[in-house]
C-alpha positions as a Python dict, from the first residue, in 0.01 Angstrom:
ca = {
    (1, 'M'): (0, 0, 0),
    (2, 'R'): (232, 287, 88),
    (3, 'I'): (511, 267, 341),
    (4, 'I'): (713, 553, 486),
    (5, 'G'): (1061, 463, 608),
    (6, 'I'): (1239, 689, 854),
    (7, 'D'): (1610, 688, 934),
    (8, 'P'): (1615, 909, 1245),
    (9, 'G'): (1905, 1135, 1328),
    (10, 'T'): (1965, 1461, 1511),
    (11, 'S'): (2179, 1603, 1231),
    (12, 'V'): (1998, 1449, 934),
    (13, 'T'): (1678, 1244, 931),
    (14, 'G'): (1614, 1049, 614),
    (15, 'I'): (1261, 994, 485),
    (16, 'G'): (1154, 762, 206),
    (17, 'V'): (811, 664, 77),
    (18, 'I'): (746, 360, -140),
    (19, 'E'): (437, 193, -277),
    (20, 'I'): (374, -179, -315),
    (21, 'L'): (159, -254, -617),
    (22, 'N'): (106, -607, -751),
    (23, 'G'): (416, -727, -568),
    (24, 'S'): (650, -463, -709),
    (25, 'V'): (809, -176, -518),
    (26, 'K'): (782, 178, -657),
    (27, 'L'): (954, 496, -536),
    (28, 'I'): (710, 771, -437),
    (29, 'H'): (933, 1019, -249),
    (30, 'F'): (1263, 1061, -73),
    (31, 'G'): (1421, 1346, 117),
    (32, 'N'): (1625, 1456, 414),
    (33, 'V'): (1548, 1676, 710),
    (34, 'T'): (1880, 1855, 757),
    (35, 'L'): (1904, 2005, 1104),
    (36, 'N'): (2125, 2281, 1238),
    (37, 'S'): (2348, 2146, 1515),
    (38, 'K'): (2349, 2495, 1672),
    (39, 'D'): (1973, 2481, 1729),
    (40, 'H'): (1848, 2366, 2067),
    (41, 'M'): (1758, 1998, 2071),
    (42, 'T'): (1389, 2073, 2129),
    (43, 'V'): (1381, 2285, 1812),
    (44, 'R'): (1541, 2003, 1612),
    (45, 'L'): (1296, 1746, 1753),
    (46, 'K'): (998, 1964, 1662),
    (47, 'R'): (1130, 2001, 1309),
    (48, 'I'): (1168, 1621, 1275),
    (49, 'Y'): (813, 1576, 1402),
    (50, 'D'): (671, 1845, 1171),
    (51, 'E'): (851, 1713, 861),
    (52, 'C'): (748, 1352, 929),
    (53, 'L'): (388, 1460, 988),
    (54, 'E'): (387, 1669, 670),
    (55, 'C'): (518, 1373, 468),
    (56, 'I'): (257, 1144, 620),
    (57, 'K'): (-22, 1388, 536),
    (58, 'K'): (105, 1444, 182),
    (59, 'Y'): (178, 1082, 79),
    (60, 'K'): (-77, 901, 302),
    (61, 'P'): (119, 585, 390),
    (62, 'Q'): (-58, 304, 573),
    (63, 'E'): (263, 185, 742),
    (64, 'L'): (563, 352, 906),
    (65, 'A'): (890, 162, 941),
    (66, 'I'): (1176, 295, 1150),
    (67, 'E'): (1520, 179, 1253),
    (68, 'T'): (1555, 63, 1613),
    (69, 'A'): (1791, 242, 1846),
    (70, 'F'): (2137, 99, 1872),
    (71, 'Y'): (2398, 156, 2138),
    (72, 'S'): (2704, 352, 2039),
    (73, 'K'): (3010, 439, 2243),
    (74, 'N'): (2866, 783, 2317),
    (75, 'I'): (2561, 745, 2543),
    (76, 'Q'): (2454, 1106, 2475),
    (77, 'S'): (2432, 1030, 2103),
    (78, 'T'): (2225, 721, 2177),
    (79, 'L'): (1987, 919, 2397),
    (80, 'K'): (1946, 1192, 2134),
    (81, 'L'): (1885, 931, 1864),
    (82, 'G'): (1614, 782, 2087),
    (83, 'Q'): (1448, 1122, 2111),
    (84, 'A'): (1455, 1163, 1731),
    (85, 'R'): (1302, 815, 1693),
    (86, 'G'): (1037, 902, 1950),
    (87, 'V'): (910, 1212, 1772),
    (88, 'A'): (898, 1027, 1437),
    (89, 'I'): (702, 744, 1600),
    (90, 'I'): (461, 992, 1762),
    (91, 'A'): (403, 1154, 1419),
    (92, 'G'): (298, 810, 1293),
    (93, 'L'): (87, 729, 1596),
    (94, 'N'): (-89, 1066, 1579),
    (95, 'S'): (-166, 989, 1213),
    (96, 'E'): (-303, 648, 1317),
    (97, 'I'): (-76, 440, 1096),
    (98, 'N'): (91, 111, 1186),
    (99, 'I'): (445, 136, 1323),
    (100, 'S'): (715, -130, 1276),
    (101, 'E'): (1077, -128, 1389),
    (102, 'Y'): (1378, -306, 1240),
    (103, 'S'): (1737, -335, 1357),
    (104, 'P'): (2014, -206, 1128),
    (105, 'R'): (2126, -566, 1075),
    (106, 'E'): (1775, -681, 976),
    (107, 'I'): (1744, -396, 727),
    (108, 'K'): (2080, -462, 564),
    (109, 'K'): (2017, -836, 545),
    (110, 'S'): (1673, -785, 394),
    (111, 'V'): (1795, -545, 125),
    (112, 'T'): (2142, -685, 44),
    (113, 'G'): (2138, -1038, 182),
    (114, 'N'): (2417, -952, 427),
    (115, 'G'): (2356, -798, 771),
    (116, 'A'): (2705, -644, 773),
    (117, 'S'): (2675, -462, 438),
    (118, 'S'): (2830, -120, 386),
    (119, 'K'): (2626, 194, 320),
    (120, 'D'): (2743, 184, -43),
    (121, 'Q'): (2610, -171, -83),
    (122, 'V'): (2276, -68, 67),
    (123, 'M'): (2258, 236, -164),
    (124, 'Y'): (2335, 20, -467),
    (125, 'M'): (2066, -234, -381),
    (126, 'V'): (1806, 33, -302),
    (127, 'S'): (1871, 189, -644),
    (128, 'S'): (1850, -154, -805),
    (129, 'I'): (1529, -259, -627),
    (130, 'L'): (1361, 72, -710),
    (131, 'N'): (1492, 58, -1068),
    (132, 'L'): (1661, 398, -1044),
    (133, 'K'): (1908, 432, -1328),
    (134, 'K'): (2122, 737, -1257),
    (135, 'Q'): (1927, 915, -986),
    (136, 'K'): (2159, 989, -694),
    (137, 'I'): (1996, 937, -357),
    (138, 'P'): (2153, 1089, -42),
    (139, 'V'): (2275, 828, 206),
    (140, 'D'): (2017, 910, 476),
    (141, 'S'): (1733, 895, 222),
    (142, 'S'): (1873, 568, 90),
    (143, 'D'): (1875, 426, 443),
    (144, 'A'): (1513, 539, 493),
    (145, 'L'): (1413, 372, 166),
    (146, 'A'): (1597, 56, 274),
    (147, 'I'): (1392, 55, 595),
    (148, 'A'): (1069, 88, 395),
    (149, 'I'): (1180, -184, 152),
    (150, 'C'): (1268, -415, 443),
    (151, 'H'): (919, -362, 582),
    (152, 'S'): (760, -425, 242),
    (153, 'F'): (946, -756, 215),
    (154, 'N'): (835, -847, 566),
    (155, 'L'): (472, -760, 489),
    (156, 'Q'): (474, -954, 164),
    (157, 'S'): (608, -1263, 338),
    (158, 'V'): (322, -1241, 588),
    (159, 'I'): (48, -1146, 342),
    (160, 'V'): (148, -1401, 77),
    (161, 'P'): (289, -1693, 272),
    (162, 'S'): (485, -1956, 85),
    (163, 'S'): (363, -2313, 65),
    (164, 'K'): (614, -2392, 339),
    (165, 'S'): (490, -2115, 567),
    (166, 'S'): (594, -2136, 926),
    (167, 'V'): (378, -2056, 1226),
    (168, 'K'): (548, -1714, 1232),
    (169, 'N'): (414, -1632, 884),
    (170, 'S'): (70, -1791, 910),
    (171, 'W'): (-258, -1608, 858),
    (172, 'K'): (-354, -1688, 1216),
    (173, 'S'): (-36, -1524, 1342),
    (174, 'F'): (-94, -1223, 1116),
    (175, 'L'): (-450, -1174, 1243),
    (176, 'E'): (-343, -1212, 1606),
    (177, 'K'): (-84, -939, 1554),
    (178, 'N'): (-318, -713, 1355),
    (179, 'P'): (-671, -735, 1500),
    (180, 'Q'): (-751, -388, 1361),
    (181, 'R'): (-740, -536, 1010),
    (182, 'I'): (-1032, -772, 1072),
    (183, 'L'): (-1349, -636, 915),
    (184, 'T'): (-1668, -723, 1100),
}
């Protein structure tokens, strides 16, 4: 299964694609959409949409994971971030792939074990999980990969429940949340 992770931003949007094969996580692609702050916001949003759509078409993920919006001190920045998230989500919806959202804290905790981890800690763990020796990954791409990895861990816990599975991670719960996956 392939997962595309998107770290939306109006200056830089990070994109990362991973593949889950036999329980292991493999890097497929990473990159950044670097935007010109002098361009009108609508131009930047279209570029985010186009780049996300191109990546989806090229790498054919079945799942899209994206970071939820968070409130910052500057409401204008929060609104613009919401617009960037929206166009990335629409690219996924128009490609008919499943969309999942995770908070920054959930992503950090999933990848590093600590919801208050620094960007450097996240980058280190992403490199470690993906078994990248000396390959330098830009911070926004690393964040996008962390989002995809978080989603992969979440999917694996639902798909392969432990012997002590809770109601949250049961097959019944999974099927109720994903009726489109039932073959008739």
